[in-house]
N, C-alpha and C positions, 0 to 999 in steps of 0.2 A: 691521181690525187695523192700527194705525199702525206706523211704523218701529221705535219704541222697544219697543212690545209684542212685535213680531216678533223683535227681538234677544233680549229676555228669554226668550221661548218657546224660541228656538233654543239659548240657553245652558242652560236647564233640561233640554232634551232631550239635549244633549251631556253634561251632568253625569250624567244618568240612564244614558245609554249607557256612560259611563266606569265608573259604579258596578257595572253589570252585567258589564262586561268585566274589572274588576280582581278577580282571585282570590287574588293574593299580597299579604299573608300569607293563608293559607287559613282561619285562624280568629283572632279577636281575642285580645289578651293577650300577655304576654311568655312565650314558650315556646321552649325550645332542645333541642338534642341529640335530634331526633325519630327514633324507630324506627318505620318503616312496615311493615305486614304485611297480608295478606289472610286473614281468618277467615270461612269459610262465605259466600263471595261478597260479603263486606263489607270495605271498606278501613278499616284502623285506624291511628291514629298515637298513639304513647305518647311524650310528650316530658318533658323536665325543666321544672318550674315555675321560671322564671328570676327569681330574687330573691336577696337576701342569704342567706348560708348558713344562718343561724338561722331563716329563714322557709321554707327548702326542706325541708319535712318531710312532703311528700305528693306523690302523682302524680294528675293528671287524665288522662283519655284522650278521644279523639275518634274517631267512626265516621262513615262515609259510604258510600252506595251508588254515588256518581258522581264522587268526588274534588272536588266543588264545594260541596255542602251538607253541613255537618258538625254532628253532634250531640255535645254535651259530656257526659262522664260524670265527675262530680266525686269527688275523693278515693277513687279505687279502691284506693289503698294509702296509709296514713300511719304515722307512727312510733308510734302507739298499738299497732300490730300488730307493730312491729319494735322490741323493747324496747332493743336495743343501739344503735339509730340515734337520734342527737339533733340532727343537722343535715346539710346538704349531701347530701340524697337525690337522686341524679341519674342521668342517662344510662341509662334502662331498655333492656334487651334482652329480647325477648319471643318466645314460641313456644308451640305446642300439641303435646301428646304424650299419646296414649291418653285423650283426652277431658278432659284437665286443661290449664289455661292457666298459664304460668309467666312471672314477671318476675324477671330478674336486674338488680341495681342496685348502684351504689356509694353508700356512706354515710360521713359524718363527715370527709371529706377527710383520710383517715387518713395519719399519718406513723409512722415506726418507733417501736415501743413503745406505740402508742395502740391503743384498741379501735375497730375499723371495718374497712372494706374492701368486698369484694363479697359481697352477700347474695342470697338467692333466696326468692321468695314464690309461692304457688300459689292458684288459684281454680277454681271450676267453670264460670265464664263469663268471656268476655273483659273485661267491664266490672267484674269482681270481685263481692264484695270479696275481696281477696287477703290471705292469712295467711302469716306467716313460716314457711318450710318446716323449717328446722333450728334456729332459735332462737339462731343465732350466725353470724358471717361464714363464708362458704364459703372465701374466701381473705383473709387479713389480713396475711401477711408481705410484706415488700418483697424480692422475688426478682429478681435480675439488674438491679437499679436501677429496676424498674418499679413505680410506685405502683399498688396494686390498685384501679383505677377503669376506666371506659369499656369494659366487657366486651361482647363480641358472641358469641353462641352459634350455632355453625354445624353443621348436619347434613350429613355427608359422604354420598357415593353409597352406601357400604356400611352406612349407618345409624349410624355412630359420631358422637357429639357432641363437638366440640371447642369450647373457649372461647378466644378471643383477647382480650387485655386489656392495659392499661397506659398510664400517664401518665409524665411526666418523661422523654420521649424514648426510652422502652424499651417493646417489645412482647413479651409472652410468649404461648405457647399451652399449654393443658393439655387433658387428655382427661377428660371428665366421666363419672361413674358414670351408668348408665341411669336411675336415679331422681333424679339431680341433687343428691344429698346429700353429694357429695364428689368427689374427683378420683382417677383411676387412673394407674398408671405406664404409660409408653410401652414399646415392645418392648425398649428398651435399659435399662429399669429406672429411668429418670429420670422426674420428675414435671413438670418445667418445661422448655420449650425456648424460647430467645429467637429471635425471627424478625424483629427490627427492620429495616425497610428504610431506605434513605437519606432523611434529612430528617424521619423520623417524629417526631411529637410525641404524638398521642393519637387516640382515636376510630376504632378499626379496624372494618372491615366486609368481608364476603366474600360472593360469590355465584359460581355456576357458569354458564357460558354456552359452548355448543358444546364441552363437555368441558374447558374451561380454567377455572382458578381466578383470579377477579378479586379481588385484595386491595386495599383502599382505606383511606385514613387521612387525618387532618387534620394540617396543618403550621402554623407560626406561633403567635401567642399569641391565645387565645380572647377576651381582653379588648380587643384592638386591631383595627385595620382589616385587617391582613395575614393573617388566618386564611384557610386555603384547603384544598382537597382534591386529593390526588394518588392515583395507583394503580400497581399492578404486575400482571402476568399470569404465572401459573406453571402447571406441569403437575401439581402436587401441593399438598395443603393445608399441607405443611411448607415450601413455597417451593423454592428461594430466591426472594425477592420483590425483583426488580430494578425500581427506579422507572422508569416510562415517561414520565409527564407530569403536569402540573397540569391538572385539568379543571374546577375551580370556584374562583373568586376574586372579589375586590371589583370593582365597576364604579362609576366616579365618577358615573354617571347614575342608578344604581339603589340600591345599598346597599354597605356595607362588611362586614368580618368574616364572610364566607360560609364555613361549614364544618359540621363534625360532622353527618354525613349518614347516610342509609340508602338502600337501593334497593328499590323495589317492582316485581315482575314481574306483569303482568296475567295472570290464569289462562288457560291454553290459548292464549296469544298471545305472539309475540316482540316485546312492547312493554314498555318499562321506564320507570320514573319515579324521579327522585332527590328525596328529601325532605331538607331541610336547614334550617339557621337562618341568619339574616343580621341585620345591624344597620341599621335605617333611616337614611337620610342625615340629618345633623343631630343624631343621637343619639350620646352619648359614654359613657353609663353602661355598665359591664360587663353589666348585667342587661337592657339594652334589646335583646332578641333576639326575633325572630319566626320562625315556621315557614312555609316556602314549598315549593312543588313545581314542578318543570320536567320535561319529557320528556328522557330520556337516549337519545342516538343513538350508533350505532357506524358505522365505515367498513367497507369491503370486507375489510380485514384483521382486523377484529374489535377495532380500537382504539377507545377511547371518545373521541368528539368533545368539544371544550370546550363547557361548558354556558353558554348565554347567559341570565343572570338577567332575569326579566321581572316586570311588575306583573300581566300577564294570567294567568300560571300555566297551568293545563291545563283543557281541557274534558272532557266525559265520555269515558272511555277507550274 
């Protein structure tokens, strides 16, 4: 082997090793607002199809046994099954209850006086097909200044289901009926509570760790480079949610526009992953967003450590 051939062989080997090591983005295509969850020992990601609003009329989903190799499930829900949704179907929130699988979603980028808002669909399998549950938006009104989008459904310790939602820098919480066909009043008789933390813009998410409620959200503008994720810790699902810190933001060496995330906990382990979208360097279109995963770490006080974005992503959990 001469010197030139040796150099070529080394370069090919290096490229192959890089290809094997690079796991972010976790699957090809423009996908954003990823909701990660574990169903039956399989990891699932339900993202927004990132495209102009008139083309955002369906959801794909992705499943994996190891967070590395992903299987695509196409059009698990589209607007043929949601008659009132004609564009901007985005930001799914997912859960399983009593053997049924649910997707909550925003549709139509609704403004006051328009038809749209937060809907819910149901299926017998994680990969669908999903059908509109109630045939109309679950929440359509603009309450407390919160656009009815970016919903996250949270099951509390006592089995109560709450939904946190809202764009336009306002976040509400509501109490869901057990069958998800509507909302119930809180103990004080009200139906909506505003829980907006400092700098909140959109994309709420909640999980419980060591008895504490970790409430997370996105800040900045989703179309620009300064999108980011911050969080609060509270003793109750009602807050108050006092901002602790930013934990995910752009990195000039990796990507910009990092935000609208979710968190996956490995079953039976104290191991957590953050699933989020970011905009690759050199990309400027609002729709150039890709889904990525990093491990989420905590310090001794339970505070979330800043997330370092990588191209390597995660290996088998």
